[in-house]
N, C-alpha and C positions, 0 to 999 in steps of 0.2 A: 543490472539485474532488477527485474520488476517483481514485486511481491504483492499479491492480492489474496489475503486469506483472512478467515475469521467469520465469514458469513454463516457457515453451518455450525460453528461452535456454540452460538447462542441457543440453538434448539437442542443442544446436548448438555445444557446446564452449566456451561463454563462461566464462572463469575468474571466480572470486568477486571478485578484485581489480579486474578489468576491469569487471564488472557494477557494483560499488560506485562506481567512478570515473564511469562513464557515467550512473548513476542520480543521483549528486550533480550532475553537469553538467546533466542533464535538469531536476531541481528548480530549479537556479539559473536556467536559461533560462525556465522557467515563471514564476518569481518576477519576472524582469525584464519579462516581457510583461504579467503580471497582478499588480501590486504589492499589491493588497488581497485577493486570493483566499486562501481557507483551503484548504490542501492536506492531504488525508488519504491517506497512503501505506500501503496494505494489505500485510500479510505475505501472500505467495502462499498459497493455500488448502492446498497440500500442503507448504509450508514451504521451498521452494527459495529460496535467497538471503535468508532471513529476517534473518540477522545483518548482511548487507551493506546491505539496505534500511534497517534500523534505524540502522546507522552513518551512512548518507547523511543521514537525517533529523536525527540528532544533530549532524552537521556543520553543517547549515543552522541548527539551533537555536543552536549555539555561535557562529555568525556573526551572531547577533542576530535571526534570523528565527523569531519565536514563533508564526507562523501555519502551521507545518508540523507535522503530527502523524503518528506511527507508530501503526498500528492492528494489534494482534496478533489474528489471526483463528484462532488455534489452537482446534480443536474446534468450529468454527462449522458445518461441514457434517455432516449426518447420514450414516450409512453408505450410504444409498441416494440421496445427493444429488449424485452425479457421473454424467455421461453416458458417461464413459470413465474413465481413471485420473487425470485432472487437471482436467477442465472441468465446472463445475456444470450440472446439468440444471434443469428448472423448480423442483423441490422444493429444490434447492440454492440457487438464486437467491432464493427466498422466505426461506430460512433466513438468508442473508446480509443481505437487506433487514431482516429482523426484528432482527438484531443491530446493523447499521450505523446505521440511522435514529436510534436513541436516542443513539448516540455523536456523530453530527453535530449533532443538536439540542442536546445538552448543551454541546458546544464552541462552537457559534454563540451560545448563550445566555450563556456566560461572557465573550464578547467585546463584549457590548453595554455 
């Protein structure tokens, strides 16, 4: 399961601490419903809440959940890969796919 959220929360006044707490709760709820799923938590492409997202993943890992992974997306999007200032366009989505697919493949291969 690939999770990429938080970009729009910043402009709606969500604090970093609140975002992190809610993200951790979200990961915990997903795990409860899908105990065998591999969760890939992406850094938002423009970096909003990157530290909070990574901390939530680390908290799940510290709780014994080795099936949650933080994916640092820094530099993944080309300069012309956004349709506006935050959302990928077709070229951006292709760039993300090209970078993410090998990460998922490698992680799933390690778990066999």
